[in-house]
C-alpha positions in Angstrom: 92.5 81.7 -97.8 90.7 82.7 -94.8 89.8 79.2 -93.8 92.8 78.2 -92.6 94.2 80.9 -90.9 90.2 81.5 -89.3 89.2 82.2 -85.3 88.8 78.2 -84.8 91.8 77.3 -86.0 93.7 79.3 -83.7 91.7 78.2 -81.2 92.2 74.5 -81.3 96.2 75.5 -82.0 95.7 76.9 -78.7 93.2 73.8 -77.5 96.5 71.2 -78.6 99.0 73.2 -77.1 97.1 72.2 -73.5 95.8 69.1 -74.4 97.9 67.3 -77.2 96.3 64.0 -76.5 93.0 64.9 -77.5 94.0 68.0 -79.9 96.2 65.5 -82.9 93.4 63.0 -82.6 90.6 65.6 -83.6 92.9 67.1 -85.7 93.4 63.9 -88.0 89.6 62.7 -87.3 87.9 66.1 -88.2 90.1 68.3 -90.1 90.2 70.7 -87.6 94.7 71.6 -88.0 95.7 73.7 -90.7 98.7 73.2 -92.6 99.1 77.0 -93.8 99.5 77.8 -89.8 101.6 75.1 -89.3 104.3 76.4 -91.7 103.8 79.8 -90.6 104.8 78.7 -86.8 108.1 77.0 -88.5 108.6 80.3 -90.3 107.9 81.9 -86.6 110.5 79.2 -85.3 112.8 80.3 -87.5 113.3 83.9 -86.5 113.1 83.3 -83.1 115.9 81.1 -83.2 117.8 83.4 -85.7 116.6 86.0 -82.7 118.1 84.1 -80.2 121.3 83.9 -81.6 121.4 87.8 -82.6 120.0 89.1 -79.0 120.4 86.9 -76.0 123.1 88.6 -73.3 126.8 88.0 -74.0 126.2 86.0 -70.9 125.0 82.9 -72.7 125.5 83.9 -75.8 129.1 84.1 -77.3 128.1 83.8 -81.2 129.1 86.2 -83.5 126.5 88.5 -84.3 128.0 88.5 -88.2 127.5 84.9 -88.2 124.0 85.4 -88.5 122.4 85.0 -91.4 118.5 84.8 -90.9 117.6 83.6 -94.4 120.0 81.2 -94.9 118.6 80.1 -91.6 115.1 80.1 -92.1 115.5 77.8 -95.4 117.9 75.0 -93.8 114.7 75.0 -91.1 112.1 75.2 -94.0 114.0 72.2 -96.0 114.7 70.6 -92.3 110.9 70.8 -91.8 110.1 69.3 -95.5 112.9 66.7 -95.2 111.5 65.1 -91.7 107.6 65.8 -92.8 108.5 63.6 -96.0 110.6 61.0 -93.8 108.5 60.6 -91.6 105.5 59.7 -94.1 107.8 57.8 -96.5 108.6 55.6 -93.7 105.1 55.1 -91.7 103.7 54.7 -95.1 105.4 51.2 -94.9 104.5 50.4 -91.3 100.6 50.5 -91.3 100.8 54.4 -90.0 97.4 56.5 -91.2 98.5 59.7 -90.9 98.4 61.7 -94.2 101.7 64.0 -94.9 99.1 66.8 -94.2 98.1 65.3 -90.5 102.4 64.4 -89.9 102.7 68.4 -91.5 100.5 69.8 -88.5 101.7 67.3 -85.9 105.2 68.6 -86.4 104.5 72.4 -87.0 102.4 72.9 -83.9 105.1 71.1 -81.9 107.3 74.4 -82.4 104.9 76.4 -80.2 106.5 75.1 -77.4 110.4 75.8 -78.4 109.8 78.9 -80.1 108.1 80.5 -76.5 111.1 79.2 -74.7 113.2 81.2 -76.9 111.5 84.3 -76.8 111.5 83.7 -73.0 115.1 82.7 -72.8 116.3 86.2 -75.1 114.3 88.7 -73.1 115.2 86.9 -68.8 119.1 86.5 -70.5 119.3 90.5 -70.3 117.9 90.4 -66.4 120.7 87.4 -65.3 124.5 87.7 -63.8 126.9 85.7 -64.7 125.9 82.7 -62.3 122.6 83.1 -62.8 123.0 81.3 -66.9 121.0 78.1 -65.3 117.7 79.9 -65.2 117.9 80.5 -69.2 119.1 77.0 -69.8 115.9 75.9 -67.7 113.7 77.5 -70.1 115.4 76.8 -72.7 114.9 72.8 -72.0 111.8 72.7 -71.0 110.4 74.3 -74.2 112.3 72.2 -76.5 111.4 69.4 -73.9 107.6 70.1 -74.0 108.4 70.4 -77.7 109.5 67.3 -78.4 106.6 65.0 -76.3 104.6 67.0 -78.7 105.7 65.7 -81.3 106.1 62.2 -79.8 102.6 62.4 -79.2 101.2 63.9 -82.1 103.4 61.4 -84.5 101.7 58.9 -82.2 97.7 59.9 -82.6 98.0 61.1 -86.0 99.2 57.4 -87.4 97.6 55.2 -84.6 100.5 54.1 -82.9 101.7 52.5 -79.5 104.7 54.5 -77.8 107.1 51.8 -78.6 106.0 51.5 -82.5 106.1 55.7 -82.1 109.7 55.7 -81.0 110.7 52.8 -83.6 109.6 54.7 -86.5 111.2 58.3 -85.2 114.1 56.3 -85.3 113.9 55.3 -88.8 112.7 58.1 -90.0 115.9 60.0 -88.7 117.8 57.3 -91.1 115.2 57.7 -94.1 115.9 61.8 -93.8 119.8 60.8 -93.8 119.5 58.6 -96.6 117.2 61.3 -98.5 119.8 64.3 -98.1 123.0 61.6 -99.3 120.3 61.1 -102.4 119.9 65.1 -102.7 123.7 65.5 -101.9 124.9 63.2 -104.7 121.7 63.8 -107.2 123.4 67.8 -106.6 126.9 66.9 -107.0 125.7 65.2 -110.3 123.8 67.6 -112.0 126.8 69.7 -111.3 129.3 67.9 -113.2 126.7 67.8 -115.8 126.6 71.4 -116.5 130.8 71.6 -116.1 130.5 69.1 -118.7 128.3 71.0 -121.2 129.8 73.9 -120.1 133.2 73.1 -121.1 131.5 71.8 -124.3 129.9 74.8 -125.3 133.5 77.2 -123.8 135.5 74.8 -126.2 133.1 75.8 -129.0 132.8 79.5 -128.4 136.8 79.5 -128.5 137.3 77.4 -131.8 134.6 79.7 -133.7 
């Protein structure tokens, strides 16, 4: 486990944040990334997201803290992360993509770091701004989200060895595939629920007859 969280892995994460083009290229070709680190970063992102919703000042946040379920949001974000990785992998397998599932997971996981940092910084800044200074808070979030999306775009482009145009098309198809997978999962869940209710009703009927 130590090799996945070694000092070198964390140092290379920092390099990737400042040099995404080179960073993602060598992650694909020299195994310099770490899937466990990427998953941990997604968990940290979920924590930062929930903390922002709970702790951001009322000046920029009108969410009722009682409506925030951090565990539910963590599960939802991890599920979305898994679905996005699988969807992109399934699409790129059909479009001559060179990236493996682990490369995609690293590319997406590392891209959450700027967003997490902007959420933390935005939460802190929100405690010191007045009612007419919300623009600073939203600018911090916008910069973090924009850089995170840019990193994700570069990461997908580099690990699959795509052009920018093909990357954009692939990401669009990935979102479509994600929705299809989500629909099928919901359909499967509903079907399993119906089967369970059917056998449960038979069991109940037998119990009462006996």
